[in-house]
Steps between C-alpha positions, in 0.01 A plus 500: 500500500817536706831531315627159392834392671738388230785240524743449209720195463782555241642827382639437153332639176157382576532585876579851418209498247254392782644765733450767241138391449420492871654846534320652201148336498341770726661783304381364167146377592409711809208274588693267730670551840871535461652147589740491796829342398562296809757230463766400237699176473821428306761226503728681752441755773728772346328497171156481652577820712633681194204416286252579770651850515483550129155347448330664802438199729494538875664165589753266337591138563711219350237251597197501266303294758529778752342735246207254440456472884485872544131583599530845345543343152171451304635440149827324400663572170713199394760602247764229549634247245242260372587202713438688820148613411307196634647482848471875550154547354353201686655619830354850447153367419506268796595794728187680370670740263388603157774422236631666187740252346698550186453256216531216437341331800755216539731288291313183610132474421427310821635800691289732300192284585602526879509877467144512364371255750647714786362816344146352487525381860633834624221709344766772427572659168771336313621673180779445249716761344381526137496869456502500114122433502456825695616710199219745404583406135436131577174582673387691195596208266294277706200745468543514127501122474191481711319757285583298187720777348709237312215242470551145618857428608635187330880516544761650733884523481695604807875526544696586812867575449788642709878487466606478864635146425602551139864530576665153531764646735245619761576315827285217610238617763188366664265557201683222316448254789238219465372611848399839350256324255500415126670817386334747253163334548440571868765777538316740270279331244234510781465866421356445149297218646350751748411725209329215320306414821401865541380533144372156409495264799735200552691281272331163423762296317876534410780340316857634580863506387773641725864589426829577678702741297806428720567169667706657781611824653823626674512516879628819660738286716635320188393189301156453340159366597236340282196702435213303666194654334394644163538861386265471208156351439253470210139400579194434289186552700118468472291745703132506568261575221715324234774767511841380386807661649880495491733587783882556447727588788875563502729623784796514258362734234769762424354844475164432677460664840147444607301396197154344519381520132132418490315463174119434513326406183117519462235462229476879456843627587817467715671651808876514540681587828868495607599530865820694401255773377255448784318836462356428158335230292385459140151429374405385152124495420380360163238756435457788263681521162789262452711780367507673843513185730810469708629469854431802734750580783309575821692674780415445863310805640302615805192343344662162544461492880677491736763667288328824601611447863866525390521732200253774363591471135559226243848425361691531828485128596471272799775265611545154648500634860177696431323171405613358840343797673168427314536135607558610861180702486317195359629288792377756751162492329490126538599518869213749541251263344464703180512353143855493375715375217776330686627155399400284798679184599205308344556664158873476552483122557327465164784687333748282685301191386547622134872543554542143645285363221734663252805345665320163512429532129865568422614186689230279364495650149121530471203726540387540862139577588472724801200410717 
């Protein structure tokens, strides 16, 4: 297989993360051709040129459409703010490119549907950036659940908390605009939803409450602007197989930096995981003498593949960007026609459907069944 030609739209935090992944995937896995970093697009030409030099791309442009039209580009990474995902991803797919688009798919469900329809027509691989499912620890948790290590799962609690909007004096910016989506639900609660999908399948019914800790925020140029979406959400859920679940999300949680706290309760034990300590999990098994039962901490190690591709010993730890490299390898596997664990647009649309059902539940104050 010839090296894939890569185009990158957007060079913020996630744009750099994608660039790191494309640069490192050959080094870490060895079994793929080194991708060719062909074209980079940013909002203005000067920034595009600077970032192309830093990230290692051959060409730069201030016109993302020129990148998509480039015949040397095979895969387009879309890492722009949420509201730009649909137009860019659809244009790339219609141009015959594979797409790696950051989550969520789109603020509007109809746009997410159009993205999936276009992906199906194109026959190209369309993946979403849900790299937390790529954690070797998460893969092992799924194996344990499948093996019945904690019996039949009957209840799950998951929390996602960060404090980047905890300060009431933080200036208003695009994440508080209605055009960006519902707020905490689709900004980052989609991540724990991706974990639930990966471990147990999709959500079947929801009832939701959402909150605005602060009604407005200051503007950098003076004055104030009303916050248009919700920074917190609480959701009761039903999953397949009669599993009950609770999701709590908060973008204004002082002291929390990247917390996805997952508790899985079964008939024979429990599993506890926290994204802020992403290289370990705890396992409780109700077996043996009660006087010695208790949670065991299990550290990520080379036996939890593909941890071994990065580090030869336990206790050293992977990071967020490493998970993106693993996700990049899974995307290349999918493009090559191999089995992979990417979140496709089809899977992603079901996650989006769950989020929109949650918002509908909040506005209608009732349970919503998700077909």
